[in-house]
N, C-alpha and C positions, 0 to 999 in steps of 0.2 A: 202934787198931782193929790185930787180930793179923791178918800176912799168911796165908793157909789155900793149901796146892794138893791137893785133891780133898778132903781127911778127914783131913788129919794137921798140924793146927796149923800153926802159922809157920816161911815158911821159912829165915828164919835162927835157929839155923843150919840146914844144907843137910837138907833132908827126905831120910824114911828109903823115901817113894813110889819108886817105877820109873818113869822115862822109859823109852822106847823109844827104841833108839840107833839113829838115821835112817843113820850109817853102814853098819852091820850089817843094815840091812834095802832096803839099795836095793835086791838084787830083786823081793822083796814090794813094792815102792813103785812100780816098775814095772811090776809083776801089777794094783795097785788102779788107777793108771795106763789104764793100757792099758781095764779091764775099765768104767773112767766113761767112757770116752770112747761104748764104744759101750754103754754106757747113758743114757746122753747122745741121743746119733743115735736110740736109737728113741723115749725115755720125754722126748723138747722139749715143752717148755711151754712156753704166752704167758709173755713176758715174763723167762724164763731160757737162750732159745733161742740169739740171740748169743752170752752169756757164754757156754755151756760148750762153742759150736763153736770159738771166738778163742781158747777157756784155750792157756796155755803147758803143756811141761814141767814137773810140778813135785815129781819126785823129791827133792828133799829142803830145800824152801823151805818157810820157820818163817812163819806169820801166826800174831797179836793180836790180839781183835777185844773190844772193852771191850761191854757189855752182851749177847755172844753168846749168852746163855742162852733169851733169849725172842726173840720176834718177827722181825724185819730181820734182826739178828745172829742168832740160828740159824740161821735160812734159811740166809743167807752163810757160817758155819761149816759145817753139812752142803752146800753145794754145795763149798765151798773143799775138803773135806773127801774127797769122790768125787773129783775132781781130781788125789788126791795128797798133799795136804800139809797140815805138820801143822798143827795149829790149838791155840793155847790161848785159852779162852776168861776172858776178865778182867772178872767181875763180884762186884756185890756180898752177895748171898743164893747161899752155897756149895752148898747142900742143892739149892736149884732148880738149880745150875750141876751142882753131881755127876749129875741124872738127863737133864739136856741133853748132856753126856758120853754117858750111855748110849744117847741114842736117837740123835745124830750116828754113834757107832759103828756101831749095827747098820743106820743106810739111808746109809751111807757102805761102809763096808765097812774099813775104815783105822781102826786101831787106837789112831796115833796123832794122841788125843784129851785132854784135859788141864783141869781149872779151875783159879784160883787167883783170890782172894780179891782185888777191888778196889771201895774208895767211891771214886768221882769228885769228891765233898763232903769230902773230907778231903784235907789236902798229905799229911798225916801216912801214909798208907794208898797214896796214888800211890805216895811215896816208896818205900816198904816194897814193896810190890809190884815198881816196878822194880829196887829192889835183889835183891831176890829173883828174879827172873826173869834176872836178867845173871849171879848166881854158880851156876844152875844150869848156865850155861857155851853154852847154846842158839844159833843162831842168828836173826835176826831176819829176812825179806825186805819184810812188808808190816806193814802196822802201820793195822787199819782203825778209826778212832774214831768206833762209831755212836752206844756207848750215848747219852740223852740224856732230857732231863724236857719236857713239853710243856704251857704254860698252867698254870702248879697256882698253886694259893693262894701269896699270897706269905710268904715264911720265906727260910733263909738257912743258909750252908752253916756249920762245923764251923766255918773258918777265918774265918767275918761278913759274906761275900760275898752276893749276891742271887739265890739254891738255881738259877736256870736258866743265869744269867750264870757261875755257876762250875762248874753239874756243863758242864752242851755245850760252855763254853769257856772258860775257865782250867784247871781239871780235864785237860782234855786237850792244852789250851799245854803244861802242865808234863808230863804225863805222856812227848809228845811229844817233848821237850826232852830227857828223861833218856833216850831213846831212842834220840838220835839219832848218837849216837858208833857203837852195836853196828847198825842202818842200814847207817851208811855203809861202814863196816867187813866187812858181809856183803855188798855190793857187788862186782860183777863186769863184767867186757868184756863190755858190750850185755846187759847183766841189771842195770840198777840196782836200787836197792831203793826203797819207795815206801810210801808215808803218802796213805789215803784219808780225806776228811773228811765226814761226813753236813752236812750244810746243811741247806736246806729252801726253797724256793719264797715264805715267811712272811719272810726274809729282806730282801721290797721293803717291808716297812711297818716296818723295824729302823731306826735312830738312834744310833748314838754316842753317847751323851750325857756324856762325859768327865768331867761337875763334879758326874753325881748319877749314875755307873755300878749302886749301891745301891740307889736307889728309896730312899733317906735324907729328901730335901726334894721332892719330887714327889709326886702323886698316883701306888700303885701301877696299874699294865692287866696284867694278865695277859698277854694276846696280845700286848701293845709289849713287854713282858718277852722273850716270847721270842723274835718278831723281829728285839729287841737281839741275839740272845746267837745269833742266825742265820747274822747278818751278819756277827756278827765271826768263825761259821766260816769264811765264805766268805772274809773279810780276813786270817786265820791263813792257809792253806791259801796263798793267793794272795801274801805273803809271806814265805813259807817258800819256794816257790816260786824268788823273787827271788833271795831269797838264795841257796840251795844251787845254784841256773844260774851266776849271778855269781863264785859261789866253787870252781866246777869239782863240787861236792859228786855221788856219784853216788844223788843221790835225789831222786825226783818228789813231786808235792804235787798234785792234783787232788780238789776238791770236788763235791755231788753233789744233787740235789731225789733221792729215791727215789718221788715221789710221795705219797697219802693213802693211806695202808695200815692197815690194820684189827689191828691188834695194842694193848696195853697202852698204848702211850703215850696214847690218845686215852681216857685213864680220865675225865681229869677234864675232858672235852667233852661226854661223851654217858655220865654214871655209869649211868645209872638203866637205860638202852637198853641197854646194853654190859656192863650187872653180871649175869652167870649167873644168879647165887645169889636175883634175884626171879623173883616170879609171873610179872613180863609181860622176860623177858628172850631170849624167843622177836621180841620187837623189834627184834635183831641182827641177820637178815640181810637185812630192811625195809631198819634205818636203813642198811645195806653199802651196800645196793642201790642205794639215792637216794644216797648219796655217790659213787657209783665208788669204792668204796673199791679198792684193790689189796690181795692175797693177801701174806702176805710174803714167801711167794717170787716172786711178782710184782716184790713192793718190794725185794727183793734182787739182781734183776738186774744194775745197775747198779754196787754194791756189789763184787761177784763179777769183774765186766766191772773193774772199775776198780783190782783186789788182783792181777789174777790173768791179765790178757789178752794176750796174744801183741800183738796190735793196738793195746799201749797201753807199749808199752816206749818208753823218751825221752821220753811223752809229758808237760808240767807245767803246771801252771799255770791249769788251763782247769776251768768248769764243767761237771759232764754231768747229763744228766736222758732215762732208755730207754736209757741205753747209745751214748747221742748227746752231742755235744757242741751249750751250750744259753749261750741270754744271760742272766746273770743284769741284775739291774739296776746301774745306772750307779755308784751309791754300792759297791757292792761290790764293783765294777774302778778305783778310788779310789786309786792308790800311794801317797799324803800319807796317807790314812787311814791303810791298813794297814799303812805304818810306822809312825805314832802308837802304832794299837794294840798294834802289837810292842813297842813300847818301854814301854810302859806293862804291858802283860801280864808281860814280863821283871820289872819289876822289883816287882810284884802278885803273883808266883807265885816271887820268890830265887833267878831260873836262873841269871846272868848269870853267874856262877862255873862253869855248867856250858856255857854256851854262847857264852864268851871263847875256848876252848882250838880250836874250830869256825870262829872268828871269826864267827861270828850273832847274834853280842852287838851291842845296840846303839847299845852304848859304842864299837862300836868304828867307827862308822860316823863318818865328817866331819863337823863342825859340829851335830851332837846330842848333847844333853842328856838326862840323864835329865828326866820332866816330872811325873810320878808324885805328890810330892812335894808339888806344886802342887795334884793333887787333894782333895775330897773324905777324910776321915780316913775309908779304907772300911770300918776291920772295930769302928767308935765306936757 
């Protein structure tokens, strides 16, 4: 799948669309950051107060947000843009992305917002996205792995992986691996780069079945498959944090539960009640109230906090909810499990050559051999 930036075809070769030069817009960014702080103080709303008030200065900081064209991702992008960050939305639907960019620019008064095409269900698309972003020469200070699917019917990614595991975990594992070098190089003394992984409390029902990750032999359960992918998110964030810390790599990694949020993500859960095109779509507010769903803005609170709060500087390896550290399940903090999942994910995404120069490859760990060749043939 070709990669697109805004509305101009492939990023390779270099696109002709203009990206605001952050160096020449420093004064403008400072003004926007000052204005954003005033607006935040005046218009603080539930779920975003702490993230807004504790935000750091973001004059030249850049963030990539996967799935930033809708829901929590769009709300996260809007607030980080308000705080002065240059935002790249990575999403599958570029047309929706362009509309989201226009909305975010209008709401944040920050022109440094762009969209690039990314399909997390395709390793080729992920590699093209990463190559395109690196080709642009932009900095990268925070990566928010936000996009995901939830409780969808059984299906498989382009590369043959169970869809929820492929999109929610493996796609983000590959993307993060491809961008780790950039994150590392953009850190500065007293300001580490950050990876934020959106997990879920559903990790508590998850179990990593290494013998059948893709539900080829066991009966498919959409919720258990979702739980597996969310547990994988927690374990990936934990292991990334452990490896970066032990090697002195200036990149932090934290996972989070956004709460139950009223977004397109729950389209498979209450498709009739939440479909605005149906005659009884008026049930949506009722369902939202009964379930205690958060708004996307409230759900984005923790993402914003982890991505840009000065309070989070240097903190890593945590699991957060409502912008506060929380306790995930025992499985989500199992370092043997996180190590094993990293090794398998590295093999399945073919990222050893990328991770070895950073000494992050499982092959570099003493006494460890890759084990995924002993597992089920995933793509068959």
